C-alpha positions as CSV (number, residue, x, y, z in Angstrom):
1,M,-31.2,7.5,-25.1
2,T,-29.5,10.0,-27.4
3,T,-26.1,8.4,-27.3
4,S,-25.6,5.5,-29.7
5,E,-24.6,2.2,-28.2
6,V,-21.8,-0.1,-29.6
7,P,-21.6,-3.7,-28.4
8,L,-18.3,-4.6,-26.8
9,S,-16.8,-7.9,-27.6
10,G,-14.1,-9.9,-25.9
11,G,-15.7,-10.8,-22.7
12,N,-16.7,-14.4,-21.9
13,A,-19.0,-14.1,-19.0
14,S,-20.7,-10.7,-19.3
15,A,-23.6,-10.5,-21.7
16,S,-25.0,-7.3,-23.2
17,V,-22.0,-5.1,-22.6
18,V,-22.1,-1.9,-24.7
19,R,-20.2,1.4,-25.0
20,A,-22.2,4.6,-24.9
21,G,-20.1,7.6,-25.4
22,D,-17.4,7.6,-22.7
23,T,-19.3,5.1,-20.6
24,V,-19.8,1.3,-20.5
25,R,-23.2,-0.1,-19.7
26,K,-23.5,-3.7,-18.4
27,P,-26.1,-5.7,-16.5
28,W,-26.7,-4.9,-12.8
29,Q,-26.1,-7.9,-10.6
30,P,-26.8,-8.8,-7.0
31,A,-23.2,-8.1,-6.0
32,T,-22.9,-4.9,-8.0
33,P,-23.4,-2.5,-5.0
34,A,-20.7,-4.3,-3.0
35,V,-18.4,-4.4,-6.1
36,H,-18.8,-0.6,-6.7
37,A,-18.2,0.1,-3.0
38,Y,-15.0,-2.0,-3.2
39,M,-13.9,-0.2,-6.3
40,A,-14.4,3.1,-4.6
41,T,-12.3,2.0,-1.6
42,V,-9.4,1.0,-4.0
43,R,-9.8,4.3,-5.9
44,A,-9.7,6.3,-2.7
45,A,-6.3,4.7,-1.9
46,G,-4.9,6.2,-5.1
47,V,-5.2,3.2,-7.5
48,D,-6.5,4.0,-10.9
49,V,-9.9,2.2,-11.2
50,P,-12.8,2.9,-13.6
51,Q,-15.2,5.4,-12.2
52,T,-18.6,4.1,-11.4
53,H,-21.8,6.2,-12.1
54,G,-24.6,4.2,-10.7
55,Q,-27.5,3.0,-12.9
56,D,-29.0,4.2,-16.1
57,E,-32.7,4.5,-16.9
58,R,-32.6,0.8,-17.9
59,G,-31.2,-0.3,-14.6
60,R,-27.7,-1.1,-16.0
61,Q,-24.4,-0.4,-14.5
62,V,-22.7,2.8,-15.8
63,L,-19.0,2.8,-15.7
64,E,-16.2,4.9,-17.2
65,H,-14.9,3.7,-20.5
66,V,-11.1,3.5,-20.2
67,P,-9.4,4.1,-23.6
68,G,-6.5,1.9,-24.7
69,T,-5.7,-1.7,-25.8
70,L,-6.2,-4.9,-23.9
71,A,-3.0,-6.5,-22.8
72,L,-4.4,-9.7,-24.4
73,E,-4.2,-8.0,-27.8
74,R,-0.9,-6.4,-27.1
75,P,1.1,-9.0,-25.2
76,L,3.4,-7.6,-22.6
77,T,6.8,-9.2,-23.2
78,A,9.2,-6.7,-21.7
79,L,10.3,-7.6,-18.2
80,E,9.7,-4.0,-17.0
81,D,6.2,-4.1,-18.3
82,L,5.6,-7.3,-16.3
83,A,7.1,-5.7,-13.2
84,R,4.7,-2.9,-13.7
85,V,1.8,-5.3,-13.7
86,G,3.1,-6.8,-10.5
87,R,3.3,-3.3,-8.9
88,L,-0.3,-2.6,-10.0
89,V,-1.6,-5.8,-8.5
90,R,0.3,-5.1,-5.3
91,A,-1.3,-1.6,-5.1
92,I,-4.7,-3.1,-5.5
93,H,-4.1,-5.7,-2.8
94,D,-2.7,-3.2,-0.4
95,A,-5.8,-1.0,-0.9
96,S,-8.3,-3.8,-0.5
97,P,-10.1,-4.4,2.7
98,G,-9.7,-7.6,4.7
99,L,-12.7,-9.8,5.4
100,A,-12.9,-8.5,9.0
101,D,-13.5,-5.0,7.6
102,A,-16.0,-5.9,4.9
103,P,-19.7,-6.8,5.1
104,P,-20.8,-10.3,4.1
105,W,-20.4,-10.8,0.4
106,P,-23.8,-11.2,-1.4
107,E,-22.8,-14.0,-3.7
108,P,-20.6,-17.1,-3.4
109,M,-17.3,-17.0,-5.3
110,L,-16.9,-18.7,-8.6
111,L,-13.5,-20.2,-7.7
112,P,-13.2,-20.0,-3.9
113,A,-9.8,-19.4,-2.4
114,P,-8.6,-22.1,0.0
115,A,-8.2,-19.5,2.8
116,P,-10.0,-16.2,1.9
117,D,-8.9,-13.2,4.0
118,L,-9.1,-10.3,1.5
119,I,-11.5,-8.8,-1.0
120,C,-9.9,-9.2,-4.4
121,H,-10.7,-8.5,-8.1
122,N,-10.3,-12.3,-8.9
123,D,-9.6,-11.8,-12.6
124,L,-6.5,-9.7,-12.9
125,A,-5.5,-11.1,-16.3
126,P,-4.5,-9.8,-19.7
127,W,-8.1,-9.8,-21.0
128,N,-8.9,-7.2,-18.2
129,L,-5.9,-4.9,-18.3
130,V,-6.3,-1.8,-20.5
131,V,-2.9,-0.5,-21.6
132,G,-2.6,3.1,-22.9
133,A,-1.9,6.4,-21.4
134,R,-3.2,4.7,-18.3
135,W,-2.8,1.1,-17.2
136,V,-6.2,0.1,-15.6
137,F,-7.8,-3.2,-14.7
138,I,-11.4,-3.3,-15.8
139,D,-14.3,-5.8,-15.3
140,W,-14.5,-6.0,-11.5
141,D,-17.8,-7.9,-11.5
142,G,-16.2,-11.1,-10.1
143,A,-14.7,-9.3,-7.1
144,G,-15.2,-10.9,-3.7
145,P,-13.4,-12.8,-0.9
146,S,-10.1,-14.4,-1.9
147,S,-6.5,-14.0,-0.8
148,R,-3.3,-12.4,-2.1
149,L,-1.9,-15.8,-2.9
150,W,-4.9,-17.1,-4.9
151,D,-5.3,-13.7,-6.8
152,L,-1.6,-13.3,-7.5
153,A,-1.4,-17.0,-8.7
154,Y,-3.9,-16.3,-11.4
155,T,-2.3,-13.1,-12.5
156,A,1.2,-14.6,-12.6
157,Q,0.1,-17.6,-14.6
158,S,-2.0,-15.7,-17.1
159,F,0.6,-13.0,-17.8
160,T,3.8,-15.0,-17.8
161,L,3.4,-18.8,-18.3
162,A,2.6,-20.1,-21.8
163,A,2.7,-23.8,-22.7
164,D,4.1,-23.0,-26.2
165,E,7.0,-20.9,-24.8
166,D,10.4,-22.0,-23.6
167,V,10.2,-22.8,-19.9
168,A,13.2,-20.6,-19.1
169,V,11.6,-17.7,-20.8
170,S,8.4,-18.2,-18.8
171,A,10.4,-18.4,-15.6
172,R,12.1,-15.1,-16.3
173,R,8.8,-13.4,-17.0
174,L,7.3,-14.9,-13.8
175,R,10.3,-13.6,-11.7
176,A,9.8,-10.1,-13.2
177,L,6.1,-9.9,-12.3
178,V,6.6,-11.3,-8.8
179,D,9.6,-9.0,-8.2
180,G,7.4,-6.1,-9.2
181,Y,4.8,-7.2,-6.8
182,G,7.4,-7.3,-4.0
183,A,6.4,-10.7,-2.8
184,D,8.0,-11.9,0.5
185,P,9.7,-15.3,0.8
186,E,6.6,-17.0,2.2
187,L,4.4,-15.9,-0.7
188,R,7.1,-16.8,-3.3
189,A,7.4,-20.3,-1.8
190,A,3.7,-20.8,-2.0
191,L,3.1,-19.4,-5.5
192,P,4.2,-22.4,-7.7
193,T,1.7,-24.8,-6.1
194,A,-1.0,-22.1,-5.9
195,M,-0.5,-21.4,-9.7
196,A,-1.0,-25.0,-10.5
197,D,-4.0,-25.4,-8.2
198,R,-5.7,-22.2,-9.5
199,T,-5.1,-23.2,-13.2
200,A,-6.5,-26.7,-12.5
201,A,-9.5,-25.2,-10.7
202,M,-10.3,-23.1,-13.8
203,H,-10.2,-26.2,-16.0
204,A,-12.4,-28.1,-13.5
205,L,-15.0,-25.3,-13.5
206,L,-15.3,-25.3,-17.3
207,R,-15.4,-29.2,-17.4
208,D,-18.0,-29.5,-14.7
209,S,-20.1,-26.7,-16.1
210,H,-20.1,-28.4,-19.5
211,A,-21.3,-31.6,-17.9
212,S,-24.0,-29.9,-15.9
213,G,-25.1,-27.3,-18.5
214,R,-24.1,-24.3,-16.4
215,E,-23.6,-21.2,-18.6
216,P,-21.7,-19.5,-19.9
217,W,-18.9,-21.8,-18.6
218,G,-20.3,-24.9,-20.3
219,S,-20.3,-23.3,-23.7
220,M,-16.8,-21.8,-23.1
221,Y,-15.5,-25.3,-22.4
222,A,-16.9,-26.6,-25.8
223,E,-15.6,-23.5,-27.7
224,G,-11.9,-24.3,-26.8
225,H,-11.4,-22.8,-23.4
226,G,-11.5,-26.3,-21.9
227,E,-8.6,-27.5,-24.0
228,H,-6.7,-24.3,-23.3
229,W,-7.0,-24.6,-19.6
230,S,-6.3,-28.3,-19.6
231,V,-3.0,-27.7,-21.4
232,A,-2.2,-24.7,-19.2
233,A,-2.9,-26.7,-16.0
234,S,-0.6,-29.6,-17.1
235,Y,2.2,-27.2,-18.1
236,V,2.1,-25.2,-14.9
237,R,2.0,-28.4,-12.7
238,A,4.8,-30.1,-14.7
239,H,7.2,-27.3,-14.1
240,E,6.5,-26.3,-10.5
241,G,10.2,-26.9,-9.6
242,V,11.3,-24.5,-12.3
243,W,9.0,-21.8,-11.0
244,R,10.1,-22.4,-7.5
245,T,13.8,-22.1,-8.4
246,A,13.1,-18.9,-10.4
247,L,11.3,-17.2,-7.5
248,L,13.5,-18.3,-4.6
249,C,17.0,-18.2,-6.0
């Protein structure tokens, strides 16, 4: 290969990810063909999604490198920015096929939704949103069956709720993102509990993986992610009533 490769850091569950020129190379997985087909469907509906370019000579995925800064490194604090995130997530969901229109998924989901009915990204979080001239969600490898509620719950919690922040501030940020999404009353009413359940499920995954030796989740638990998600789960659950008031009033 004539193009030099630069290792990309920041991911927790994707090993051997490199940048080569204007592309990203990462391991090909059993679900990759289904994931790329899903990305193509979302892109065809007009949503900005990284271009996929098949496999390279080493059998790795080849994807467009999207220039910009991760929202994790440039926290989105303006309410309009959070509303924009909500609109982007809504566009992805609206473009996503329902399970009745999708072939059987080749792999089980890491954190299964209680009632899956839609193919979703499943990790629409600040560590996967590139902000620049374009706002683009990357790292679609965890895509698969889920639901609007389960997917949005994770996005809303990860972008807007922080245990070290005043609860009223978090509530305003949550309302801005969910307003941007255009959630209906039923979805708004279900979100507070779903956010608590989804955050607790993430902590349980890390805890149980540490106990069983499942990687990379077990190491992540020991490296501080377990503590982070334990605190987050307690915070989100403790203030369900505040989130419900913010979303429904």
